[in-house]
C-alpha positions in Angstrom: 55.0 140.0 151.9 58.6 141.2 152.4 59.7 138.1 154.1 58.0 135.9 151.5 59.8 137.8 148.7 63.1 137.4 150.5 62.4 133.6 150.8 61.8 133.6 147.0 64.7 135.4 146.3 62.9 138.3 144.7 64.7 141.8 144.6 61.7 143.8 143.2 57.9 143.2 144.0 55.0 145.0 142.4 52.9 147.3 144.7 49.8 149.4 144.9 50.1 152.7 146.8 46.7 154.2 147.9 46.1 157.4 149.8 43.4 156.4 152.3 42.4 157.4 155.8 43.1 155.3 159.0 39.7 153.6 159.0 40.0 152.5 155.4 43.5 151.2 155.8 42.4 149.3 158.9 39.7 147.8 156.7 41.9 146.8 154.0 44.5 145.2 156.4 41.7 143.1 157.9 40.5 142.1 154.3 44.0 141.1 153.5 44.6 139.4 156.8 41.5 137.1 156.4 42.6 135.8 153.0 45.8 134.5 154.3 46.1 130.7 153.9 47.7 130.0 157.2 44.9 131.4 159.5 43.1 128.8 161.6 39.3 128.7 161.4 38.8 130.8 164.7 41.3 133.7 163.4 39.3 133.6 160.2 36.0 133.9 161.9 37.1 136.7 164.2 38.3 138.7 161.2 34.9 138.1 159.4 33.1 139.3 162.5 35.4 142.3 163.0 34.5 143.5 159.4 30.9 143.0 160.0 30.8 144.8 163.4 33.3 147.7 162.6 32.7 148.4 158.9 29.1 147.2 158.3 29.5 144.4 155.8 26.8 141.9 155.3 27.8 138.3 154.9 27.0 138.5 151.0 29.0 141.8 150.7 31.9 140.3 152.8 31.8 137.0 150.6 32.2 139.1 147.3 35.1 141.2 148.7 37.2 138.1 149.7 36.0 135.8 147.0 34.1 133.4 149.3 30.5 132.3 149.1 28.0 133.9 151.7 27.4 130.3 152.8 31.1 129.9 153.6 31.1 133.2 155.5 28.1 132.2 157.4 29.5 128.7 158.4 32.7 130.3 159.5 31.1 132.8 161.7 29.0 130.0 163.3 32.4 128.7 164.8 32.3 131.8 167.2 29.2 130.3 168.9 31.1 127.4 170.2 32.5 127.2 173.8 36.2 128.1 174.3 37.4 124.6 174.8 36.2 123.7 171.3 37.6 126.9 169.8 41.0 125.9 171.5 40.8 122.6 169.8 40.5 124.4 166.3 43.3 126.5 166.9 45.6 123.7 168.0 44.4 121.7 164.8 43.1 118.8 167.0 39.5 119.5 165.5 38.7 120.5 161.8 36.4 123.1 161.1 33.9 120.7 159.4 33.5 118.7 162.6 33.4 122.0 164.8 30.4 123.0 162.6 28.5 120.1 163.6 28.7 121.0 167.1 27.2 124.3 167.2 23.6 122.8 167.7 24.7 119.8 169.7 23.2 119.5 173.4 26.8 118.6 174.7 29.3 120.2 172.2 32.4 119.7 174.6 31.6 116.1 175.2 30.9 115.3 171.5 34.2 117.2 170.7 36.1 114.7 172.9 34.3 111.8 171.4 35.1 112.9 168.0 38.8 113.1 168.7 39.0 109.9 170.7 37.1 107.7 168.3 38.2 109.3 165.2 34.4 110.0 164.0 34.0 111.1 160.5 32.0 114.5 160.0 29.0 112.6 158.9 29.0 110.5 162.0 29.4 113.6 164.0 26.4 115.3 162.4 24.4 112.2 163.3 25.4 112.3 166.8 24.7 116.1 167.0 21.3 115.7 165.6 20.4 112.8 168.0 17.8 113.5 170.7 18.8 113.1 174.4 18.6 109.4 175.3 18.8 108.3 171.7 20.9 105.5 170.4 24.0 106.5 168.8 24.7 105.4 165.3 27.2 102.6 165.2 30.7 104.1 164.2 32.4 102.7 161.2 36.2 102.7 161.3 37.5 105.8 159.7 40.8 104.1 158.5 40.7 100.6 157.1 38.6 97.6 157.9 40.1 97.0 161.1 39.7 100.6 162.6 42.1 102.0 165.3 42.7 100.6 168.7 42.9 102.8 171.8 46.8 103.0 171.8 46.9 104.2 168.3 44.3 106.9 168.9 46.0 108.0 172.1 49.4 108.1 170.1 47.7 110.4 167.5 46.4 112.7 170.1 49.9 112.9 171.8 51.7 113.7 168.5 49.1 116.3 167.6 49.3 118.1 170.7 53.2 118.1 170.8 53.6 119.4 167.4 50.6 121.3 167.0 49.5 119.7 163.8 47.0 117.0 163.0 48.7 113.6 163.0 47.2 110.4 161.4 48.7 106.9 161.9 47.8 104.1 159.4 48.9 100.7 160.0 49.8 98.4 157.1 50.8 94.8 158.2 54.0 95.1 160.1 54.7 98.7 159.1 52.4 101.9 158.4 52.5 105.4 157.7 52.3 108.5 159.7 50.6 111.7 158.0 51.0 115.3 159.3 48.5 117.9 158.1 50.2 121.4 158.0 48.2 124.6 157.4 51.0 126.8 155.8 54.6 126.6 154.6 55.5 128.4 157.9 54.3 125.3 159.9 56.2 123.0 157.5 59.3 125.0 158.0 58.9 124.9 161.8 58.4 121.2 161.7 61.5 120.6 159.6 63.4 122.7 162.1 62.3 120.9 165.2 63.0 117.5 163.3 66.5 118.7 162.7 67.0 120.1 166.2 66.1 116.5 167.4 69.0 115.0 165.5 
């Protein structure tokens, strides 16, 4: 909060002072933390689980406290059932929370996660594959970007750039040119990207 106020040029900020015991102070700190916009989905899920385990919240109670629906809390907690390799992809921004939730009931979540990233599958396509019985015929994937889809080189370049800067990078070809989109989760991430680009000059 103090650093944000400094960036905004504020010399005074309103605060609420409460006299609470250590347990309540920890509880309030966790609640505040899980409401930050720069948390990745795994950090958010771990915060929810800590509040449930240590402070006795139900999913519905927790949703009321943080201003989220019970289904949002439940779906976020499901991410903790995923293998570490997929949770790492979530933390790194390679895989979205929507894609990851489809993998919870998949027979081969790690293999499907790799396929999602390599082929640029939509959440709906990932859901269809996750629900498909063993030995079934996978649905024909439609190109996620444009009628021509993306070739292997473009997908590989997207993965390389995503892993390099730690943010999801999307490349779209348009004729002889194109566009590169970078999805950032917070202003701090954007500041870091700008700093790195400036340092490369």
